[in-house]
Every structure is written in structure tokens, then in C-alpha cells.
N, C-alpha and C positions, 0 to 999 in steps of 0.2 A: 331226430326223426330220420329214419332210414327207409329207402325204397329198394327192395331187392328184386333183381330180375331173374333169379334162378330158383328152381323149386326147393333147393336145400337151404335157402336163406343166406347164402354166403356172398351175395353180390354178383358182380359180373360187369359186363360192358355198360349196362344201363343203370348201374347202381349209383345212388347219390347219398351223401351223408351231410346233414346239417351240422354246422360247427356249434359245439357246446363246450363248456368249461372242462368237463371230464373226458373229452375226446382224447384218445391216445395220440401222441405226436410222434412222428418218425424222426430219426436222425439220418440225414442224407449227406453224402459227400459229392462234390463236383470238382473234377479235374479239368481245367480249361474254362475260362470265363469269357469266351468270345461272345458274339451277338446272341447265340442260342443259349449257351450255358449261363451267362449272366442273367438273362431274362427268366429262365426257369428257376435258378437259385433265388432270385429276388422274390418271385411269387411264393416260393416255399417259406422264405423268411417272413414275408408279409402274412402268411397263413399261420404263423406261430410254430413252425417246425424248427428243429435244431439243424442247422446247415453248416457243414465244414467245407471250406473252399481252398483251392490251390490254383495258381496261375503262374506262368513264367514271369510276367511283369507284375510287380507289386501294386500298381495303381488300381487294377480291377479288384484285387483282394481288399485293398483299403476301403474302397467304396462299399463293398458288401459287408465288411466288418462294421463299418459305421452304421449300417442298416440293421445289424444284429446277428450276422453270420458268425 
């Protein structure tokens, strides 16, 4: 189910989409997994998106790879 906030039906700031099995998933890359990057990457992984990560220190990458990045 989708709620579109623009007249043309293409979504916008107020648009929401319910998760369903056939929902297209994005492939997203994150460079830098500090407190902000790791949190955003983790939420995308948890939502089922393909996430590619890089960080100077491998520990942050290892943690997200274990989660599915």
C-alpha cells in the first residue's frame, strides 16, 4: 500500500510505502561507518536492501557484513 502526497502519484516528502515481498530493493554504498554511517547502513540491511560498505578500520565492516551487508 502506498500513500502519495503529490498530484502526479510519484510520492514526495510525505510518501510512505508498506514493505511487501515484491517491493524493489535498492543497492546502497556507504563509505565511512562512524556513528552515523553504521546506523544508517544497519537500518538499510535490516530493511532488506543490498548494502556495500567500506571503512578504514575493518572491525566496523566485519560487524555489518555479519549482519548481511
